[in-house]
N, C-alpha and C positions, 0 to 999 in steps of 0.2 A: 445544647448549643444554640445560640441565638441565630436568627436568620442572617444578621449582619456578619457574624463570624463565619457562618457556613459559606456565605457568598465570597468572603474575603480570601478563603483558602482554596478556592477552586482552581488555582493557577499552578498546580504541581503535576509532574508527569513521569512515565517510565516505560521500558520495553524489555524484551528478552528473546534470545535465539539459542539454537543448539545445533551441534553437528557432530556426527560420529557414527561409524558403522555399527557400533554395538547395539543400536536400537533400530536400525534401518528396516528390519523385518517386522517391526511392531505395527499391527494394523491401526489405521487412524480411528480415533473414537469420535463419536458425534459431539459436535460443539454444544456447550452448555447454553441453555436459554438464559436470558437476562433475569436476575432474581426480581421478585416483586418489589415494587417501590414501598418504602416505609416512611411515608410523610408524617412529620410531627405536627403538633397542633398549630405551630406558627409557619409551617412550610407547605405551600400549596403544590399540588401535583400537576404543575403546568408542563405540557409537553413541548419539547424542542426536537427538531428534525434536521439532521445534517450528515454529510459525509465525515468520516473520522480517519485521521492519518496519525502515524507515529514516526517522528524523525529521531534518528540515532546519531549522536555525535561521538565518534570514536576517540577524538582528542580530549574532550572534556569529560568523557565517560558519563554522559547524561542522555536521556531520551525524553522527548516531549510528546505528550498526547494532545492533539488539537482537533478542533472542528475544521472542516475544509469546505467552506461555502463557495458558491459560484463566483462571488467577488472575493478573491483570496485575501485581500487586505483586511477583510472583516473576520478573518480566522481568529478563534479564541483558544488560548492556552488553557487546557483543562487540568493537566498535572505534569510534574517533572519527576523523573525517576533516576536513581543511581543504577549504573549497570557495570557488568564485567564483560570483556570481549576475548578474542583469540589470543593465544600465547605469543604469536608472532605479529609484528607490525606489517602494514601494507594491505593491499586488496587481494582477496583470494584468487589464486590462479589454477591450482590443481588440488586434487584430493590428497589429504594428509599434510598440507602445508601449515595447518593450524592458524590460518588467517581468517578474519571475518570479512565476508564479501562487502563490496560497496556498490550500491545501485538502488533500483526501485523494485519492490517485491509486494506480492499479495499474500495475505494470511491464508493458510490452508486449514483443513479440518483439525480441530484441537484434540489433544490427547491428555486424558486424565493421568495424574501422577501415580495413581494406584496401578497403572498398567506399565509403568516404567521403572528402570533401576533407580535407586534412591538418589543418585547424583543429579537427577533431573528435577527434583523437587515436586511441587504439587501440581504443576501444569506445564504443558509444552504447546507452543503455537508454531507449527512448521511453516516455513516460507518456501516459495516456488523457485529456489535456487537449484540448478542453474536456469535462469529465465532465457527467453529467446535471444537477448543480446549476449548474455554470458556464453551460450552455446555457439553463437556466431563467432566469438572470440576464442573458441577452443577451450574454455574453462571446464574443469571437471570437479566432481565432488557431489555430496548429497548430505541430507540430514542437517541442514542449517535451520536452527530453530531459535525462537525466543523461549526461555524456560526458567524454572526455579533452580534451587540449589539444595544440596543435602544439609548444609548449615549456612546461615545468612552471612557470616563473616567471609565466606568465599567470594562474595560479590566485591568486597572491599580489597581483595587481592588484585583486582583489576584485570590483568592479563592471565586468564586461567582456563580458557576453553579451547576446544579443537576448531573453533570457528563460529560457535553460537554466541548469542547475546544472552547473558544471564541477569536475573532480577532477584530481589528479595522475594521470598515465597508469598508474603502478603500482597506484594505488588503484582506478581504474575497472576495470582488468583483474581485480583481486581481487574487487571488489564484484559484478561480473557473475556470479560463481559462487554468490552468496548471494541476490541479488534475481532469483529465477527468473522467466522469462517468464510473465505472467498469474497469478503467485502472490505476488510481492513487493509489499508495501504501502509507499508513500512518503507521508509527511505533511510538508507545507511550511508554515511559519508564521513570522510576524515576531517572535513571542514564544513560544518553545517551552514556557515555564512554563504557558501556557494550554492546552496540548495534553494530552489523556489525564489530566485531573484526576479524582481518585478518585470524587467525587460524580457527575460526568457519566457516567463509565464505569458505575457502579452503576445509575444511573437509566435509561440507554439499554439496558443488558442486561436489566433488569427489564421494560421496555416491550416489548423484542423477544421475550422469553420469554412474556409475556402474549399478544402477538400470535400467536405460534405455537400456544398452547393454544386460543385462540378459533377459529383456523382448523381445527385438528385436530378440535375438538368441534363444528364447523359452527355456531357462534354468530355468525351474520352481522351482527347489529346491533353486537355488541361488536367484532367484527373490523373492520368499516368505521369504527368510532369511532376507530381509530388513525390514520386518514388526514386530512391537511389538506384544507380546501375547495379549495385551488388545486392539489391533486395531479392528475397526469395520467400516463397509461400509453400510450406511443406517441401515437396520435391521439385516444385516449379521454380525455374529461374525467372528473372524479371521479364525476359523476352517471352517465355511461355505464358506467364501471368498476364502480360499485356494483351496477347492474342485472346486469351480466355475472357478477359473483361470486355474487350471489344465485341466478342460474340454475345455476351450477356446483354450489353447495351442494345444490340440490334435484334435480339430474339423476342423481345416483348413489345406488344402494341401499347399496353398500359403498364407502366412501371412506377412504383412509388417507394421511396425509402425515406424514413423519418428517424430522427435522433432525439434523445433527451438525456438529462443528468450528466452533461459533459463536465468533466473535471480534468485539470492538467497538473502534473507534478514534474518539476525539472530537477536535474542532477548535473554536476559538472561533466559527467560522461555522456548522458543522453536525457531525453524527456519522454514521458508517457502521457498520452491523452486517452482517456477511457470514458465510455458512454454506452447507453443502450441504443440498439439499432433494430428497426423493424423494416423488413423488405417484403413487398408484395408485387409479384409479376403476373399480370393478367389475372386469371382465376385458377392458375395451375401451380403456382409455387409461392410459399410463404416461409419466411425465415425470421424468427423473433429471438433475440438474445442480446449479447453485449460484445463490444469490441474494444481492444486496446491497440493503439498505434504507438510504436516505438520510433521516436524521431532522433536523428543525429544531425549535427552540424557538418556541412561540407567545408572544403577549403576556403570558400568565400564567406563563410559564416551563416549560410542559409540552412534552414531546417528541412530535412527530407526524411521520408519514411524508410526505415531499414527492415523492420519486421511488423507483422500484423497478425493479431490473434482474435479469433471469434469463438465464443462459447455459448452453449444453449442454457444460459442462466442470465439473470438480470443483476445490474448494480442497484443496490437498495440503500437508502439512507438509514442511519441510526436514529431511532426515536427514544428520547430519554426525558426524565423529569428532574426538577430541582432536587427532589429527595434522593434520586440516584446519583446526582452530582455530589451531594453531601456524603453519600456512602463512599464515593471514590476518594474524596478528600480525607475522610476519616481513616482510610487505609493507607495514608501516605507514609512513605519510608524516609522522606527527605523533609527536614524542617526548613522552611524558606520564608523569607519576607516578601517574596514576589507578590505582586497584585495581579488581578485578572486583567488581561488585555481587553481593550474595547471590543465589544461584540454586540451589535444590535439584536442578534437573534438569541441571546441568552438572558 
């Protein structure tokens, strides 16, 4: 395949989920490492580095794999996938309703198909449903995955799962190389046009940056003003959390908190800002990890924090080559005339 043809077909994408108690007890398998690049004589192994997201449109039954750079308008469409979803329409509310959830989720540890019943195909990528917002709304259920199928025509039946998102087997195998465990972001919506709107992205990014500055400068009143009255952190109510943070601000003579790799994803229901965070208090306490802020609009249309999650791992960018992009396009299940969207970093 020529370099021109390889480049022209990099605009296709896909995803997969699964849900069902039949495999809930299956221990997660270690995620596969990215396969070695196979550059041809006319294809240079040029490295690209970016965040990767997958958007799932329940109405069109398509998923799109994209880069997600700091400047979201420069996102590049890598691939489009055909999908199947839950048997019942609407947003998932409780276990057993056979609906596919809508929201923003993070990929968990992948599971090899050899460890699963045949109906899950070659690979499964679990999602973190129910996430903090789902739990705050009383939603129940588990085992919402992106996964393959026992036979590919099942995808074309469209509404076939207990809540998961299913892909052709070649697609889920390919996709698992891009949605890294604990790194890949999956956004599921009934109307993808309401996802990542420019005005919402700008507003949430600005609010997140202002939140960062108020914390770094120890302006406790301004900092706490970013949180909703119904915010909770673990078992702490907002009132208890506010008192805790005020004690933290006052307890250190020298305090430094820094942030990097900020990304924002918005959804009709809420938005998530996620980034790496390093905290150093005097010479007695250090915390290095990552944080996700879950923002919701209030009655006045202003964004405030409803939930906050810190983990002792980092958000890492995906590094890939033109040869690996070519492998992604070669595994396409959807024949499309789409062209690659503009992307200075590809």
